[in-house]
N, CA, C and O atoms as a Tinker XYZ file with bonds, in Angstrom:
   464  protein
     1  N     11.370000   14.081000   40.910000    73     2
     2  CA    11.389000   15.171000   39.945000    64     1     3
     3  C     12.143000   16.347000   40.541000    63     2     4     5
     4  O     11.912000   16.743000   41.683000    81     3
     5  N     13.036000   16.886000   39.754000    73     3     6
     6  CA    13.844000   17.998000   40.240000    64     5     7
     7  C     12.995000   19.249000   40.349000    63     6     8     9
     8  O     12.193000   19.549000   39.465000    81     7
     9  N     13.178000   19.968000   41.428000    73     7    10
    10  CA    12.502000   21.245000   41.616000    64     9    11
    11  C     13.525000   22.316000   41.969000    63    10    12    13
    12  O     14.605000   22.030000   42.487000    81    11
    13  N     13.156000   23.543000   41.676000    73    11    14
    14  CA    13.986000   24.675000   42.073000    64    13    15
    15  C     13.383000   25.293000   43.326000    63    14    16    17
    16  O     12.165000   25.401000   43.465000    81    15
    17  N     14.257000   25.692000   44.224000    73    15    18
    18  CA    13.819000   26.265000   45.482000    64    17    19
    19  C     14.484000   27.615000   45.667000    63    18    20    21
    20  O     15.710000   27.722000   45.688000    81    19
    21  N     13.657000   28.648000   45.801000    73    19    22
    22  CA    14.181000   29.979000   46.045000    64    21    23
    23  C     14.266000   30.250000   47.537000    63    22    24    25
    24  O     13.524000   29.679000   48.336000    81    23
    25  N     15.189000   31.136000   47.894000    73    23    26
    26  CA    15.308000   31.572000   49.281000    64    25    27
    27  C     15.835000   33.005000   49.299000    63    26    28    29
    28  O     16.350000   33.505000   48.298000    81    27
    29  N     15.700000   33.646000   50.440000    73    27    30
    30  CA    16.247000   34.986000   50.603000    64    29    31
    31  C     15.221000   36.100000   50.550000    63    30    32    33
    32  O     15.560000   37.256000   50.801000    81    31
    33  N     13.984000   35.783000   50.232000    73    31    34
    34  CA    12.967000   36.819000   50.220000    64    33    35
    35  C     12.580000   37.235000   51.624000    63    34    36    37
    36  O     12.987000   36.611000   52.604000    81    35
    37  N     11.789000   38.299000   51.714000    73    35    38
    38  CA    11.344000   38.752000   53.028000    64    37    39
    39  C     10.945000   40.207000   52.992000    63    38    40    41
    40  O     10.674000   40.775000   51.934000    81    39
    41  N     10.914000   40.800000   54.177000    73    39    42
    42  CA    10.531000   42.190000   54.319000    64    41    43
    43  C     11.772000   43.061000   54.414000    63    42    44    45
    44  O     12.750000   42.717000   55.078000    81    43
    45  N     11.706000   44.197000   53.733000    73    43    46
    46  CA    12.827000   45.133000   53.758000    64    45    47
    47  C     12.284000   46.541000   53.578000    63    46    48    49
    48  O     11.263000   46.739000   52.919000    81    47
    49  N     12.956000   47.502000   54.154000    73    47    50
    50  CA    12.550000   48.898000   54.010000    64    49    51
    51  C     13.020000   49.446000   52.661000    63    50    52    53
    52  O     13.982000   48.942000   52.081000    81    51
    53  N     12.341000   50.470000   52.173000    73    51    54
    54  CA    12.791000   51.092000   50.924000    64    53    55
    55  C     14.256000   51.516000   51.020000    63    54    56    57
    56  O     14.704000   52.054000   52.032000    81    55
    57  N     14.976000   51.261000   49.951000    73    55    58
    58  CA    16.395000   51.552000   49.938000    64    57    59
    59  C     17.262000   50.406000   50.418000    63    58    60    61
    60  O     18.486000   50.453000   50.294000    81    59
    61  N     16.638000   49.388000   50.961000    73    59    62
    62  CA    17.387000   48.253000   51.493000    64    61    63
    63  C     17.811000   47.268000   50.424000    63    62    64    65
    64  O     17.603000   47.492000   49.232000    81    63
    65  N     18.415000   46.162000   50.873000    73    63    66
    66  CA    18.956000   45.157000   49.955000    64    65    67
    67  C     18.521000   43.762000   50.370000    63    66    68    69
    68  O     18.281000   43.484000   51.545000    81    67
    69  N     18.428000   42.907000   49.387000    73    67    70
    70  CA    18.176000   41.486000   49.611000    64    69    71
    71  C     18.979000   40.692000   48.592000    63    70    72    73
    72  O     19.279000   41.171000   47.498000    81    71
    73  N     19.317000   39.472000   48.974000    73    71    74
    74  CA    19.999000   38.568000   48.047000    64    73    75
    75  C     19.169000   37.303000   47.931000    63    74    76    77
    76  O     18.995000   36.572000   48.907000    81    75
    77  N     18.663000   37.049000   46.748000    73    75    78
    78  CA    17.875000   35.850000   46.502000    64    77    79
    79  C     18.765000   34.740000   45.956000    63    78    80    81
    80  O     19.712000   34.991000   45.211000    81    79
    81  N     18.442000   33.514000   46.340000    73    79    82
    82  CA    19.141000   32.351000   45.837000    64    81    83
    83  C     18.146000   31.368000   45.247000    63    82    84    85
    84  O     16.969000   31.360000   45.608000    81    83
    85  N     18.631000   30.547000   44.341000    73    83    86
    86  CA    17.800000   29.531000   43.713000    64    85    87
    87  C     18.660000   28.291000   43.541000    63    86    88    89
    88  O     19.731000   28.350000   42.936000    81    87
    89  N     18.198000   27.183000   44.066000    73    87    90
    90  CA    18.964000   25.947000   43.993000    64    89    91
    91  C     18.075000   24.804000   43.515000    63    90    92    93
    92  O     16.879000   24.769000   43.803000    81    91
    93  N     18.676000   23.873000   42.782000    73    91    94
    94  CA    17.950000   22.695000   42.327000    64    93    95
    95  C     17.951000   21.628000   43.415000    63    94    96    97
    96  O     18.947000   21.439000   44.113000    81    95
    97  N     16.825000   20.936000   43.551000    73    95    98
    98  CA    16.709000   19.906000   44.589000    64    97    99
    99  C     17.459000   18.638000   44.230000    63    98   100   101
   100  O     17.686000   17.782000   45.085000    81    99
   101  N     17.839000   18.516000   42.985000    73    99   102
   102  CA    18.583000   17.356000   42.522000    64   101   103
   103  C     19.560000   17.765000   41.444000    63   102   104   105
   104  O     19.741000   18.949000   41.159000    81   103
   105  N     20.184000   16.768000   40.849000    73   103   106
   106  CA    21.174000   17.072000   39.828000    64   105   107
   107  C     20.491000   17.305000   38.483000    63   106   108   109
   108  O     19.666000   16.503000   38.047000    81   107
   109  N     20.843000   18.409000   37.835000    73   107   110
   110  CA    20.343000   18.687000   36.506000    64   109   111
   111  C     21.519000   19.073000   35.620000    63   110   112   113
   112  O     22.507000   19.635000   36.092000    81   111
   113  N     21.405000   18.768000   34.344000    73   111   114
   114  CA    22.495000   19.057000   33.401000    64   113   115
   115  C     21.926000   19.743000   32.162000    63   114   116   117
   116  O     20.720000   19.753000   31.918000    81   115
   117  N     22.836000   20.306000   31.402000    73   115   118
   118  CA    22.438000   20.901000   30.134000    64   117   119
   119  C     21.728000   22.235000   30.250000    63   118   120   121
   120  O     21.063000   22.672000   29.311000    81   119
   121  N     21.867000   22.887000   31.403000    73   119   122
   122  CA    21.221000   24.190000   31.569000    64   121   123
   123  C     22.062000   25.265000   30.888000    63   122   124   125
   124  O     23.269000   25.362000   31.112000    81   123
   125  N     21.409000   26.068000   30.055000    73   123   126
   126  CA    22.135000   27.100000   29.331000    64   125   127
   127  C     21.701000   28.513000   29.708000    63   126   128   129
   128  O     22.445000   29.471000   29.497000    81   127
   129  N     20.502000   28.643000   30.265000    73   127   130
   130  CA    20.000000   29.974000   30.623000    64   129   131
   131  C     19.357000   29.904000   32.001000    63   130   132   133
   132  O     18.615000   28.974000   32.315000    81   131
   133  N     19.661000   30.912000   32.814000    73   131   134
   134  CA    19.100000   31.028000   34.156000    64   133   135
   135  C     18.391000   32.386000   34.231000    63   134   136   137
   136  O     18.882000   33.379000   33.695000    81   135
   137  N     17.254000   32.418000   34.889000    73   135   138
   138  CA    16.546000   33.684000   34.932000    64   137   139
   139  C     15.718000   33.894000   36.177000    63   138   140   141
   140  O     15.338000   32.943000   36.860000    81   139
   141  N     15.447000   35.146000   36.461000    73   139   142
   142  CA    14.534000   35.537000   37.536000    64   141   143
   143  C     13.332000   36.220000   36.905000    63   142   144   145
   144  O     13.469000   37.038000   35.994000    81   143
   145  N     12.156000   35.872000   37.402000    73   143   146
   146  CA    10.904000   36.413000   36.893000    64   145   147
   147  C     10.104000   36.954000   38.069000    63   146   148   149
   148  O     10.316000   36.569000   39.219000    81   147
   149  N      9.182000   37.854000   37.754000    73   147   150
   150  CA     8.292000   38.342000   38.789000    64   149   151
   151  C      6.865000   38.287000   38.266000    63   150   152   153
   152  O      6.618000   38.371000   37.063000    81   151
   153  N      5.938000   38.145000   39.198000    73   151   154
   154  CA     4.536000   38.132000   38.820000    64   153   155
   155  C      3.701000   38.711000   39.933000    63   154   156   157
   156  O      3.554000   38.107000   40.996000    81   155
   157  N      3.158000   39.877000   39.687000    73   155   158
   158  CA     2.269000   40.505000   40.649000    64   157   159
   159  C      0.858000   39.951000   40.442000    63   158   160   161
   160  O      0.535000   39.492000   39.346000    81   159
   161  N      0.021000   39.987000   41.468000    73   159   162
   162  CA    -1.353000   39.478000   41.340000    64   161   163
   163  C     -2.093000   40.128000   40.192000    63   162   164   165
   164  O     -2.121000   41.353000   40.079000    81   163
   165  N     -2.694000   39.311000   39.338000    73   163   166
   166  CA    -3.475000   39.830000   38.233000    64   165   167
   167  C     -2.666000   40.309000   37.051000    63   166   168   169
   168  O     -3.220000   40.833000   36.084000    81   167
   169  N     -1.352000   40.132000   37.119000    73   167   170
   170  CA    -0.496000   40.591000   36.029000    64   169   171
   171  C      0.256000   39.442000   35.408000    63   170   172   173
   172  O      0.404000   38.379000   36.010000    81   171
   173  N      0.728000   39.661000   34.205000    73   171   174
   174  CA     1.496000   38.636000   33.500000    64   173   175
   175  C      2.898000   38.543000   34.091000    63   174   176   177
   176  O      3.476000   39.535000   34.534000    81   175
   177  N      3.426000   37.318000   34.082000    73   175   178
   178  CA     4.789000   37.133000   34.569000    64   177   179
   179  C      5.770000   37.730000   33.569000    63   178   180   181
   180  O      5.637000   37.541000   32.360000    81   179
   181  N      6.749000   38.448000   34.085000    73   179   182
   182  CA     7.750000   39.004000   33.180000    64   181   183
   183  C      9.157000   38.758000   33.699000    63   182   184   185
   184  O      9.372000   38.557000   34.894000    81   183
   185  N     10.096000   38.778000   32.789000    73   183   186
   186  CA    11.480000   38.480000   33.123000    64   185   187
   187  C     12.160000   39.706000   33.701000    63   186   188   189
   188  O     12.087000   40.800000   33.141000    81   187
   189  N     12.813000   39.509000   34.812000    73   187   190
   190  CA    13.526000   40.596000   35.482000    64   189   191
   191  C     14.987000   40.613000   35.053000    63   190   192   193
   192  O     15.539000   41.666000   34.736000    81   191
   193  N     15.603000   39.442000   35.045000    73   191   194
   194  CA    17.016000   39.352000   34.697000    64   193   195
   195  C     17.323000   37.934000   34.255000    63   194   196   197
   196  O     16.653000   36.985000   34.664000    81   195
   197  N     18.336000   37.797000   33.419000    73   195   198
   198  CA    18.748000   36.469000   32.986000    64   197   199
   199  C     20.247000   36.443000   32.787000    63   198   200   201
   200  O     20.891000   37.477000   32.611000    81   199
   201  N     20.790000   35.231000   32.819000    73   199   202
   202  CA    22.215000   35.048000   32.605000    64   201   203
   203  C     22.416000   33.710000   31.910000    63   202   204   205
   204  O     21.774000   32.719000   32.255000    81   203
   205  N     23.313000   33.687000   30.927000    73   203   206
   206  CA    23.597000   32.434000   30.246000    64   205   207
   207  C     24.704000   31.696000   30.982000    63   206   208   209
   208  O     25.368000   32.250000   31.858000    81   207
   209  N     24.887000   30.446000   30.613000    73   207   210
   210  CA    25.956000   29.660000   31.214000    64   209   211
   211  C     27.321000   30.270000   30.932000    63   210   212   213
   212  O     28.281000   30.046000   31.670000    81   211
   213  N     27.392000   31.038000   29.862000    73   211   214
   214  CA    28.649000   31.695000   29.525000    64   213   215
   215  C     28.853000   33.024000   30.234000    63   214   216   217
   216  O     29.917000   33.635000   30.128000    81   215
   217  N     27.823000   33.475000   30.964000    73   215   218
   218  CA    27.976000   34.675000   31.774000    64   217   219
   219  C     27.373000   35.940000   31.172000    63   218   220   221
   220  O     27.515000   37.016000   31.754000    81   219
   221  N     26.712000   35.842000   30.037000    73   219   222
   222  CA    26.083000   37.031000   29.453000    64   221   223
   223  C     24.798000   37.341000   30.205000    63   222   224   225
   224  O     23.970000   36.461000   30.443000    81   223
   225  N     24.649000   38.602000   30.573000    73   223   226
   226  CA    23.504000   39.006000   31.381000    64   225   227
   227  C     22.563000   39.927000   30.610000    63   226   228   229
   228  O     22.948000   40.587000   29.645000    81   227
   229  N     21.334000   39.944000   31.068000    73   227   230
   230  CA    20.313000   40.817000   30.500000    64   229   231
   231  C     19.388000   41.241000   31.616000    63   230   232   233
   232  O     18.972000   40.412000   32.425000    81   231
   233  N     19.055000   42.541000   31.675000    73   231   234
   234  CA    18.215000   43.072000   32.735000    64   233   235
   235  C     17.053000   43.866000   32.165000    63   234   236   237
   236  O     17.177000   44.513000   31.125000    81   235
   237  N     15.917000   43.810000   32.860000    73   235   238
   238  CA    14.811000   44.700000   32.519000    64   237   239
   239  C     15.242000   46.121000   32.862000    63   238   240   241
   240  O     16.020000   46.337000   33.791000    81   239
   241  N     14.736000   47.077000   32.112000    73   239   242
   242  CA    15.168000   48.475000   32.302000    64   241   243
   243  C     14.948000   48.963000   33.724000    63   242   244   245
   244  O     15.749000   49.739000   34.243000    81   243
   245  N     13.867000   48.514000   34.361000    73   243   246
   246  CA    13.536000   49.063000   35.679000    64   245   247
   247  C     14.411000   48.512000   36.805000    63   246   248   249
   248  O     14.267000   48.934000   37.952000    81   247
   249  N     15.312000   47.580000   36.502000    73   247   250
   250  CA    16.217000   47.066000   37.544000    64   249   251
   251  C     17.676000   47.325000   37.222000    63   250   252   253
   252  O     18.549000   47.044000   38.043000    81   251
   253  N     17.951000   47.854000   36.048000    73   251   254
   254  CA    19.351000   48.103000   35.682000    64   253   255
   255  C     20.006000   49.039000   36.681000    63   254   256   257
   256  O     19.446000   50.067000   37.063000    81   255
   257  N     21.188000   48.664000   37.087000    73   255   258
   258  CA    21.926000   49.445000   38.065000    64   257   259
   259  C     21.586000   49.107000   39.508000    63   258   260   261
   260  O     22.296000   49.523000   40.424000    81   259
   261  N     20.500000   48.352000   39.726000    73   259   262
   262  CA    20.104000   48.012000   41.098000    64   261   263
   263  C     20.235000   46.508000   41.375000    63   262   264   265
   264  O     20.494000   46.096000   42.506000    81   263
   265  N     20.054000   45.710000   40.343000    73   263   266
   266  CA    20.100000   44.261000   40.509000    64   265   267
   267  C     21.358000   43.698000   39.848000    63   266   268   269
   268  O     21.840000   44.233000   38.850000    81   267
   269  N     21.872000   42.630000   40.410000    73   267   270
   270  CA    22.978000   41.897000   39.817000    64   269   271
   271  C     22.658000   40.413000   39.857000    63   270   272   273
   272  O     22.400000   39.859000   40.926000    81   271
   273  N     22.674000   39.768000   38.701000    73   271   274
   274  CA    22.411000   38.336000   38.624000    64   273   275
   275  C     23.734000   37.609000   38.456000    63   274   276   277
   276  O     24.629000   38.075000   37.752000    81   275
   277  N     23.846000   36.458000   39.115000    73   275   278
   278  CA    25.079000   35.679000   39.020000    64   277   279
   279  C     24.756000   34.198000   39.193000    63   278   280   281
   280  O     23.681000   33.840000   39.674000    81   279
   281  N     25.677000   33.362000   38.805000    73   279   282
   282  CA    25.490000   31.916000   38.909000    64   281   283
   283  C     26.756000   31.229000   39.404000    63   282   284   285
   284  O     27.867000   31.728000   39.230000    81   283
   285  N     26.557000   30.079000   40.021000    73   283   286
   286  CA    27.636000   29.142000   40.283000    64   285   287
   287  C     27.320000   27.959000   39.379000    63   286   288   289
   288  O     26.536000   27.083000   39.744000    81   287
   289  N     27.924000   27.935000   38.217000    73   287   290
   290  CA    27.527000   26.981000   37.189000    64   289   291
   291  C     27.774000   25.543000   37.599000    63   290   292   293
   292  O     27.041000   24.650000   37.173000    81   291
   293  N     28.773000   25.301000   38.403000    73   291   294
   294  CA    29.079000   23.925000   38.796000    64   293   295
   295  C     28.013000   23.367000   39.724000    63   294   296   297
   296  O     27.749000   22.164000   39.728000    81   295
   297  N     27.415000   24.225000   40.491000    73   295   298
   298  CA    26.423000   23.787000   41.471000    64   297   299
   299  C     25.003000   24.102000   41.034000    63   298   300   301
   300  O     24.052000   23.834000   41.767000    81   299
   301  N     24.855000   24.670000   39.839000    73   299   302
   302  CA    23.520000   25.096000   39.378000    64   301   303
   303  C     22.836000   25.973000   40.429000    63   302   304   305
   304  O     21.670000   25.776000   40.768000    81   303
   305  N     23.586000   26.930000   40.923000    73   303   306
   306  CA    23.028000   27.897000   41.862000    64   305   307
   307  C     22.873000   29.234000   41.166000    63   306   308   309
   308  O     23.752000   29.670000   40.423000    81   307
   309  N     21.748000   29.874000   41.415000    73   307   310
   310  CA    21.471000   31.170000   40.814000    64   309   311
   311  C     21.261000   32.185000   41.915000    63   310   312   313
   312  O     20.613000   31.895000   42.921000    81   311
   313  N     21.806000   33.375000   41.728000    73   311   314
   314  CA    21.693000   34.411000   42.744000    64   313   315
   315  C     21.190000   35.715000   42.107000    63   314   316   317
   316  O     21.299000   35.929000   40.900000    81   315
   317  N     20.650000   36.550000   42.948000    73   315   318
   318  CA    20.339000   37.895000   42.516000    64   317   319
   319  C     20.476000   38.841000   43.690000    63   318   320   321
   320  O     19.773000   38.719000   44.694000    81   319
   321  N     21.372000   39.764000   43.552000    73   319   322
   322  CA    21.558000   40.807000   44.558000    64   321   323
   323  C     20.682000   41.989000   44.179000    63   322   324   325
   324  O     20.792000   42.506000   43.068000    81   323
   325  N     19.824000   42.419000   45.075000    73   323   326
   326  CA    18.933000   43.531000   44.818000    64   325   327
   327  C     19.265000   44.665000   45.780000    63   326   328   329
   328  O     19.169000   44.498000   46.996000    81   327
   329  N     19.648000   45.796000   45.251000    73   327   330
   330  CA    19.952000   46.976000   46.047000    64   329   331
   331  C     18.976000   48.093000   45.708000    63   330   332   333
   332  O     18.325000   48.067000   44.664000    81   331
   333  N     18.882000   49.058000   46.585000    73   331   334
   334  CA    17.998000   50.187000   46.315000    64   333   335
   335  C     16.565000   49.775000   46.074000    63   334   336   337
   336  O     15.914000   50.263000   45.150000    81   335
   337  N     16.071000   48.867000   46.915000    73   335   338
   338  CA    14.725000   48.353000   46.699000    64   337   339
   339  C     13.658000   49.424000   46.875000    63   338   340   341
   340  O     13.765000   50.301000   47.732000    81   339
   341  N     12.631000   49.330000   46.047000    73   339   342
   342  CA    11.537000   50.293000   46.052000    64   341   343
   343  C     10.228000   49.565000   46.368000    63   342   344   345
   344  O     10.137000   48.357000   46.150000    81   343
   345  N      9.231000   50.259000   46.867000    73   343   346
   346  CA     7.943000   49.604000   47.136000    64   345   347
   347  C      7.377000   48.893000   45.906000    63   346   348   349
   348  O      6.726000   47.856000   46.034000    81   347
   349  N      7.617000   49.439000   44.735000    73   347   350
   350  CA     7.104000   48.801000   43.516000    64   349   351
   351  C      7.837000   47.518000   43.161000    63   350   352   353
   352  O      7.428000   46.815000   42.237000    81   351
   353  N      8.901000   47.201000   43.868000    73   351   354
   354  CA     9.581000   45.913000   43.691000    64   353   355
   355  C      8.867000   44.797000   44.451000    63   354   356   357
   356  O      9.224000   43.627000   44.313000    81   355
   357  N      7.882000   45.146000   45.236000    73   355   358
   358  CA     7.158000   44.154000   46.018000    64   357   359
   359  C      6.386000   43.206000   45.116000    63   358   360   361
   360  O      5.517000   43.632000   44.355000    81   359
   361  N      6.703000   41.929000   45.199000    73   359   362
   362  CA     6.006000   40.908000   44.444000    64   361   363
   363  C      6.648000   39.559000   44.728000    63   362   364   365
   364  O      7.587000   39.469000   45.519000    81   363
   365  N      6.145000   38.515000   44.087000    73   363   366
   366  CA     6.747000   37.191000   44.177000    64   365   367
   367  C      7.735000   37.017000   43.027000    63   366   368   369
   368  O      7.416000   37.287000   41.870000    81   367
   369  N      8.932000   36.564000   43.365000    73   367   370
   370  CA     9.961000   36.336000   42.361000    64   369   371
   371  C     10.230000   34.830000   42.245000    63   370   372   373
   372  O     10.356000   34.123000   43.245000    81   371
   373  N     10.313000   34.365000   40.996000    73   371   374
   374  CA    10.573000   32.961000   40.728000    64   373   375
   375  C     11.815000   32.817000   39.878000    63   374   376   377
   376  O     12.170000   33.713000   39.112000    81   375
   377  N     12.472000   31.675000   40.022000    73   375   378
   378  CA    13.636000   31.413000   39.199000    64   377   379
   379  C     13.305000   30.345000   38.158000    63   378   380   381
   380  O     12.386000   29.544000   38.328000    81   379
   381  N     14.069000   30.360000   37.096000    73   379   382
   382  CA    13.886000   29.405000   36.005000    64   381   383
   383  C     15.246000   28.997000   35.493000    63   382   384   385
   384  O     16.153000   29.820000   35.372000    81   383
   385  N     15.381000   27.704000   35.191000    73   383   386
   386  CA    16.574000   27.185000   34.547000    64   385   387
   387  C     16.112000   26.443000   33.305000    63   386   388   389
   388  O     15.232000   25.585000   33.380000    81   387
   389  N     16.701000   26.771000   32.167000    73   387   390
   390  CA    16.284000   26.172000   30.909000    64   389   391
   391  C     17.499000   25.691000   30.120000    63   390   392   393
   392  O     18.601000   26.226000   30.244000    81   391
   393  N     17.262000   24.663000   29.307000    73   391   394
   394  CA    18.387000   24.113000   28.571000    64   393   395
   395  C     17.996000   23.483000   27.249000    63   394   396   397
   396  O     16.964000   23.817000   26.667000    81   395
   397  N     18.815000   22.587000   26.793000    73   395   398
   398  CA    18.629000   21.967000   25.492000    64   397   399
   399  C     17.338000   21.160000   25.436000    63   398   400   401
   400  O     16.872000   20.611000   26.434000    81   399
   401  N     16.780000   21.112000   24.230000    73   399   402
   402  CA    15.566000   20.340000   24.045000    64   401   403
   403  C     14.326000   20.968000   24.629000    63   402   404   405
   404  O     13.292000   20.310000   24.746000    81   403
   405  N     14.412000   22.231000   24.999000    73   403   406
   406  CA    13.247000   22.907000   25.557000    64   405   407
   407  C     12.965000   22.578000   27.001000    63   406   408   409
   408  O     11.917000   22.952000   27.528000    81   407
   409  N     13.882000   21.881000   27.652000    73   407   410
   410  CA    13.643000   21.532000   29.043000    64   409   411
   411  C     13.724000   22.777000   29.911000    63   410   412   413
   412  O     14.563000   23.645000   29.667000    81   411
   413  N     12.871000   22.877000   30.915000    73   411   414
   414  CA    12.911000   24.014000   31.832000    64   413   415
   415  C     12.399000   23.596000   33.197000    63   414   416   417
   416  O     11.561000   22.704000   33.332000    81   415
   417  N     12.925000   24.262000   34.188000    73   415   418
   418  CA    12.522000   24.049000   35.570000    64   417   419
   419  C     12.159000   25.388000   36.172000    63   418   420   421
   420  O     12.794000   26.401000   35.878000    81   419
   421  N     11.133000   25.395000   37.018000    73   419   422
   422  CA    10.678000   26.610000   37.679000    64   421   423
   423  C     10.656000   26.407000   39.190000    63   422   424   425
   424  O     10.408000   25.311000   39.692000    81   423
   425  N     10.925000   27.501000   39.892000    73   423   426
   426  CA    10.730000   27.498000   41.322000    64   425   427
   427  C      9.322000   27.981000   41.647000    63   426   428   429
   428  O      8.617000   28.490000   40.776000    81   427
   429  N      8.922000   27.822000   42.888000    73   427   430
   430  CA     7.563000   28.209000   43.293000    64   429   431
   431  C      7.477000   29.668000   43.687000    63   430   432   433
   432  O      6.386000   30.225000   43.802000    81   431
   433  N      8.637000   30.291000   43.895000    73   431   434
   434  CA     8.631000   31.721000   44.167000    64   433   435
   435  C      8.926000   32.063000   45.605000    63   434   436   437
   436  O      8.692000   31.278000   46.523000    81   435
   437  N      9.443000   33.250000   45.769000    73   435   438
   438  CA     9.691000   33.799000   47.099000    64   437   439
   439  C      9.217000   35.241000   47.116000    63   438   440   441
   440  O      9.426000   35.981000   46.155000    81   439
   441  N      8.574000   35.642000   48.215000    73   439   442
   442  CA     7.980000   36.971000   48.287000    64   441   443
   443  C      8.984000   37.995000   48.775000    63   442   444   445
   444  O      9.686000   37.791000   49.765000    81   443
   445  N      9.031000   39.092000   48.058000    73   443   446
   446  CA     9.812000   40.259000   48.480000    64   445   447
   447  C      8.817000   41.378000   48.773000    63   446   448   449
   448  O      8.016000   41.754000   47.916000    81   447
   449  N      8.879000   41.900000   49.992000    73   447   450
   450  CA     7.950000   42.954000   50.403000    64   449   451
   451  C      8.745000   44.169000   50.848000    63   450   452   453
   452  O      9.434000   44.137000   51.868000    81   451
   453  N      8.643000   45.236000   50.074000    73   451   454
   454  CA     9.388000   46.460000   50.365000    64   453   455
   455  C      8.409000   47.490000   50.915000    63   454   456   457
   456  O      7.560000   48.008000   50.190000    81   455
   457  N      8.540000   47.773000   52.187000    73   455   458
   458  CA     7.637000   48.734000   52.807000    64   457   459
   459  C      8.280000   49.322000   54.039000    63   458   460   461
   460  O      9.181000   48.736000   54.639000    81   459
   461  N      7.794000   50.502000   54.405000    73   459   462
   462  CA     8.307000   51.168000   55.596000    64   461   463
   463  C      7.376000   50.959000   56.777000    63   462   464
   464  O      7.648000   51.451000   57.872000    81   463
């Protein structure tokens, strides 16, 4: 079964940067939307940013101007560059790839911890 694996999380000081990556463990096809989600303990998971296979992007208001989402469509790789990190950005981030027929894949998440 194909799984998504995130990488690039870790500890960073406020104002710092991180680049998250998400890769599929096997070959998947028909993916039309790629996204990054976050979920803090006790809170509902919400979408941080998304990008379509055609390159259209969408960002949550609280990350606009600080985050950039991108994809390598041939390799089904998803990236997110995060700049100007704030302590409130601390949480687990997961990636999702979704396509035709309602198919979707999720990663298990990577922790980003912003603290001084």
